[in-house]
N, C-alpha and C positions, 0 to 999 in steps of 0.2 A: 189239411189246412185250407181255410177259406180266406181269399182276398177280396175285399169289396172295393170298387172304385167308384167314386162319386165323380161325375164329370158332366160337361155340357159341350155339345158339338160346336158351339160358337167360341170355345175357349182354345186359343192356340197352344196354350201350355198343357192342355188336356191332351191335345193330339201329340205334342212332343213327349209328354210325360208317359203316354201309353207305350210309345216306342222304346223310351228308356227302360221302363218297367219290364217290357217283353225281353229286352237284351239281358236284364238283371235275372229274370226268371230262367231264361236259357242257361245261365251259368250255374243256377242253383241245382244241387244234387237230387233234391227230392221233388223236382218240378213236376213229375207225373202225378204227384200226390196233392197237388195244389188245385183248388177249384176257384176260378176267377168269375166273379159276378159284377157286372156293370150296374151301377145304379144312376138315377136321375137327379140332375140338379140344374135349374135355369138361372142363368146369370141375370136374365131380364124377364122374370115371370109376369110382369104386368104388361108386356108388349102385346098388343093384339095382332091376331092372325092376319096377315096381308100388309102389315105395317113394316115395310122394308126400307133400307137405305144403304148408302155405301159405308163400308167399315171405316175408311179414312175419315169420312164427315162425322161418324159416330165417336171415333177417338178424339178428334179435335174438339168437339163440343163436351164431351165427358171430362176431359183432362185440361180444358181451357187452353189448348195449343193451336198453333196455326196448322193448316192442312200440310205444310212442308214438314213441320215437326212430327206431325202424325205419321206421315209418310216415312220418316226417318225411324220411328218407333217400330213400325211394320217391317222396316228393312232388318232391324236388329233381330226381331222375332224369326224372321225368314232365315237369317244366317244360322240361328240355333236349330231350326228345323232342318235345314239342308245339311248341317253337321251330323244329324242322325240318319241321313239318306233319305229324307222326306221332301216331297215336292212343296213348294209354297208360293202362291201368287201374291204379290204385293199391290196389285192394282185391280180394280173392278170387282172385288169380293163384295157381297152384300151381307146385311145383318138383319135378323127378324126374330120372331118367336120360334123357339125350338120345342114347343110343347108337343105338336103333332108328331115330331121325329121321336121324341121320348116315348110317346104312346106306341109307336111302331116298334120301337126297341123292346118294349115289354112283350109285344106279340112274338117278336124274334126270339126272346128269351124262352117263352113258352114252347116255342117249336125248335129249340136247340140251335138257333141260328144268330144269336145276339152278337157275338164277336164278329161275325161275318158282316152284318149289316153295319155295325159301328165303324168298322174298318173302311167299308166303302163310303159311308157318310163323311167321314173325316177327309177322305182322298177328294170326294166330290167338292167339299166345301173349301178346302185349303189348296188343293193342287190342281183342280180341273175348273173349267168354266161351266159348272153346273150348280145351280142355286138349290140348296136344300130346303128353302122356303117355298117351293112350288110343289104342289101335289102331284103333278105328272112326274117330276123328278124323283120324288120320295117313293112313288109307286114303282118306278123303274129300278130304284136301288133296292127295294124290297124283293122284287123278282130276281135281280142279280144275286141277292144274298141267299136265294133259295125258298123264299116264302111264296105261298100261293097268291096269285094276283088278285083274285076275287075276295079273299080273306083280308088282304092288305087294304084293298079298296074300301071294303065295308068298315075297317077301323078308322080309316081317314074321314069317312062320311059320318061317323058317329063320334061326336066330341066327348061322349062319356065313356067310350071304350078305352079301358085301361087308365083312365083319368085318375082313379083312386090309387092304383099302383104307382103312378108319378108322384102324387102327393104324399104317399106313404114314404117314398124314397127321401123326399125333400124334408119331411118332417123328422125322419130319423137322422139325417145330416145335421139339422139344427140341434137335436137332442145330443149329438155326439160333439157338437162344438164346431162344425165345419162351416165356416162363413165364406170360404173360397175354394176353388177347385183348380187342379185335380186334388182329390182328398182319398188317400188309400188307408184301408183299415184291415189289419192282419188278425184274424181269429177274434175280432172284437177286444184285442188286448193292446195292440200298438197302431199308432196313427202316423201317417207320413203326408205332409202338406207340400204341394207344388210339384213341378217336373223336375224332381231331383236327379242327379247323375245315376247311372245304372248300377255303380258300386254301392251306393247307399241302399238301393233296393235288395242287393245281394246280402249285405250285412243284416238288414232288417228281416229278410226271409230266414236266414240262418239263426238269428236270435229268436224269432217266433217259433221256429221249428224246435229249438233247444228247450224253450220255455213252455211248449205246449202241455196242457195237463194230461197226465197219464192216469186213466181210471183203474184203480185197484179192484180186482175180482174178489168177490165174497164167495168162499167154499161152502157148498151145500151138500149134505148127504154123507159126509165123512169119506174115508178111503174106501176104494173098491179095486178090483182087479184091473191091472193095466200092464202097458208094454213100456219098457225104458228106451232111451235113445240108442242104446247098444244093442237093441233087438232082443233083450231078455223079456219074456213074458211070464206073468204069474199064472201057474196052474191051479185052477179052482179045486178045492178039496170036496170030495163028496160027503 
């Protein structure tokens, strides 16, 4: 079974939702038969590289709130994150374009290190004083995740590298009706929106597993000599 997760590193509920999904997956009996694929989604796709600002200021402007009200909103999200055992800084975090990080995540996917890089990037953005909108930090995270430094540096230097992969993910999200993240898709049959409690993911995984299509085999060539499960084997006649 395949689970695709559309998310953005700037989204706190994606950070929380990933932890809750992983808790649910750990309780799922067939977890070893589940392939998890992370897909790109930008909350602010028009934001230019290098255009960064404080999260509190962004929230106040976006929702028409005072800085104090925006800080209270952040504190509420932080409480949810901390309830999942996640670190969360409510002050000093910045906000910017996540396009380069999504491109790096596609490189990581190609090298089998996607989840490692995503986990490190979430931690850097929400729990540590490391800006994921700085190329030097992105390069350091890529190396920590097990990627080759020169290859990661080349991707960051080339705006076209993996750009089509990011846009394809975003186009598919739109086609599936996803207008917000996190968005979880199970076998392209079930969709889950938002950072749901872990038990919701357990239920969804069990339902998707139960309802997964089973392909019937078409017999070719008729019957031939074989052995039964009790060990009896047919003896060919000469």
